[in-house]
N, C-alpha and C positions, 0 to 999 in steps of 0.2 A: 589547114593544119600546119603548124610550125614545129619542126623537130630540131632540137639543139642537143647534140651529143656532147656532154660536158667532160667526161673522163673515160678513157680506154687506153689500152696499151699503145696503140699507134699515136695517141695524144700525150704519151709520156708517163702514164701511171697505170697501176693495176685497177681495174674496175670496168663497169659497163653502165655508167650513169648517163641518163638523158632527161631532158625537160621538154614536155610536149604540150603545146597550147592548142586547144580545140574548143570552139564555142566559148562557154563561160568557165571551162575547166583548165587549170594549169597543173599538169600531172608530172611529178618528179619520181623517176623510177631508179631504184638502187642507188641512193645517195651515200655512197661510201667511196673511199679512196685508200689505196695502200701502195707501198713500194716493197718489192721482194726484200725481206729483212736481211737475207743473205743470198747471194748468187755467185757461184764460183768462189766462195769464201770471202766475198767482199760485201760490205754494207752498201746501201744506196749512195751513189755519188752525189755530192752537194748540188750539182746541176740538175739531177733528178729531183732532189728535194725542193729546189727552187720552183720547178714546174709543178710539183705536188702542192706547194703552198698556194699557187695561183688557182689551181683547180679546186682546192679545198674552199677558197673564198667564193668561187663561182657556185659551188654546191650550197654554201650557206646562203648566198643571195637568192638562189632558186628556192630553197626551203622556205624562206620568208614569203615568197610569192605564191607558193603552191596551195591549191585547193585539195589536192590528193597526193599522197606519197605512197609508193609501193615498195615493199621489201620482198624481193623474190625469195630470199633466204637470208640467213644471218651470218654469213662469212664476213670477215672484217674489211673486205674490199667492196662490199655491197651495202653496208649499213654503218651508221655512226656507232661508236662503242663507248661504254662507260669506262673501260680499262684500255683505251686506245694507246698505242705506242706513238712516238713522236711523228710518225709518217702517216698516221691514219686520221680520221675525223673523230675528235672527241665529242661525245654526246653533250657535254656541257656547253659547247659552242652553239647548239641549236635548241637547247632545252626549253627556252622561253620565247623563242622567236615567232612562233606561229601557233598560239594556243588554240586548241579545238580543230586543228587540221585533221583530216581523215587519213589514217595510216592503214593500208591494206597489207595483210600478211597471210601466211599459211595458218591454219588453225593448229592449236597445240598438239593435236593427235599426230601431226606430220612433222613435228620438230624432233631433232636428235637431242640427246641430253645436253650437249654443249649449246645448241641453239636455244633450248628451253631456258637455260640460265641467262643467255643474252637477251632473250625476249622479256623475261621477268625484270631484268635490270633496266632495260629501255622503257618498259611500260611504267616503271616507277619513276624514271627520270623525265620522260617526255610528256608534256601536256598535249594530249591528242584524243581523238575519237578512234579507238582501235576497232578495225573491222577485219573479218576474214574473207577469203576468196569466194565464199558461197553467197555473199550478200549482193543484192542488186546495186549497181554502181553507175547508172546512166550510160555514158559513152564508153565506159570501161568494162572489159570482160576479162575473166581469168580462167586459166586451165586448171584442171585437177593437178595436184602435185605430180611432177614428172621427174625421171632420174636426173641427178646431177652427174652428167656424163653417162657411163654405162650402168646398167643395173648391177648392183652388188649387194652383199649381205648387210653392208652398213646402212643401206636404204636412205642415203642422202637424196634430197629432192628439192625442186624449185617450182615456183609457179611462174607461168608465162603470162604476159599481158597483151591484150588486144584492144586497140583504140580505134573506133570508127567515127570518122567525120566525113570530109569530102574525099578522103581516101582511107585505106585501112593500114594501120601501122601495128606491127607485132614486135615485141621485145621478148627474147627467149632466154636471156640470162645464160647460165652455165650448162646448157644442154650438150655442148661439145660435139654434136652431130653423131653421137655414139649409140643412140637408141632409135631403131627404125620406127617404132610406134609413135614416139614423140614427133619425129619428122612428119609422119602421116598426119598427125593432128594439126601441125603447123600448116601443112598444105590444105587441109580441110578448111582452115580459117580464111583462106584466100587473101593473104596480105598483098598490098601493093608495094609496101616498103617493109623490109624485114631486117632486124638487127639481131645477129646471132653470135653467141660466144662459141668460137671455133675450137678445134681439137688442140690439146697440149702437145704439139710435136716435139717440144724441147725435153719432154720426159722420156728417158730411155726405156722405161717400163711399158710404154705404150706399144702394144704388140703390132705386128704387121697386119693382123686380122682387123684390129680396131682402126688402124690407119686407113685401110682400104674401105672399111665401113663408113668412116667419116668422109672420105672422098666421094663415095657413091651417093651419100646423102646430100653432100654439098652440090653435086651435079643435079640431083633431083630438085633441090630448092632453086638453083640458078635457072632451071627450066620452067619454074612455076611462078616466079614473082617478077615484077617489073624492076625492082632494085634490091639487090642482096648486099648487105653490109656484114662482113665477117671480121671479127676482132677478138679482143680479150685474150684467152690463153694462146690463140693462134699467133698473135703478134708479139709473143715473148721471145721469139727467135727469128733470125733472118731466114731460116728455113721456112717459117710460116709465111713470110712475105713472098718468097718464091712460090710456095704452094698456092697462094692467093692469085698471083699473076698467071700461073699456068692454068688455074681453074677459069679465070676470066678469058684467057685466050682460047682454051679448048671448048668452052661452053658457047662462045660467040656472044656472050652477054656481058654487060658491064658489072663486074663484081668488084666491090671496093672495100676499103677499111674505113674506120670512123674518120680519120684525118682527111681522106679523100672526099668523103661525104660532106664534111664541114668546109672543104676548100682551104685547108691549111697544110703546112709541111708535115710530113710524117716524122714522128719522133719515137723511134723504137728504142727508148733509152735503156730498158732492161736488157735487151739483146746486145746493146752497145756499151754495157757497163764497163767492161775491161778496157775498151778503147777510151772511154771518158777518163778513167784513172791514168792512162798513159798520156793523154793529152793535157789533163789538168790535175797534177798531183795534189794530194790532200794530206794535211798534217795528221799525224797518228792520233792525236787527241781530239780531232775535230768533232766526231760524232758524239762523244761523251760531253764535250763542251756545248754542242747544239742541244742535246737533251736537257742540259741544265740551264739553258738560256744564255750561255756565255759565248756563243758563236752564232753567226747568221749566214745567209746565202748571198749576201750582196756582191761579193767578188765573183760569184758564179752566174749572176743573173744576165750577163751578156748573152748567154745561151738562149735566153727567152726570145730574143729578136728573131724574126723569120729569116730563114736562109735558103 
């Protein structure tokens, strides 16, 4: 089994996209990319956008090779969009790349009204065999829809993916470690390698009760798997990185982020957005010019070199 994490916050973008090769199957999970449209009142820095361009191209290349594509849910950092903003993946870029590829999703009964609109738009745009999580999928297995974070009245949910080859890999998307029953299910699956969307510590509304629950569930998972990869919401702040390192130290197990797993430098660019603006000032009209195709990221691409 070969696991390539393509996009995540420690790799410089919002998302949790990976490409898994096992047997005859090439499985692309959550092929979306985004940049926080505003953070501390600031649009994405062009250095972030340059990284996003690279990751978008990698997702497109993986899409073309995939035998199976999984949409855990329909948020814009996890799927291509028909109405994508300049920092996301436009569905038009992949619409004819891989006709007949199998796309696995939640069934319509589990979609929110907004997700249902996106599902319908993508189903019309993408040439694919659409499957839901209840269908047999060979080496692929899916959970019932589980909460997107904590259980709320909004009832937002995601499907988790289990892939079994010479080892067991589990992708949990946006569970955020905030629901004990979901973590119980993950442990029952007995993964060897586990990729988890961690808690959004950058949100002030995340209560101390939820923060403690996420911590306890992270400890449970660290004690249960050979390799725990925590990323996504967790890596949107430097506090999240510190949380990860304390967890690794206290658990006595190697807990890492996506960049660590891939053996590349950490790029917590959203957490460092203010620093990027201080280090590399941006003309006031740049973002509008970029959206209209009148500006590019060339002068900011030196940031792409490993440091």
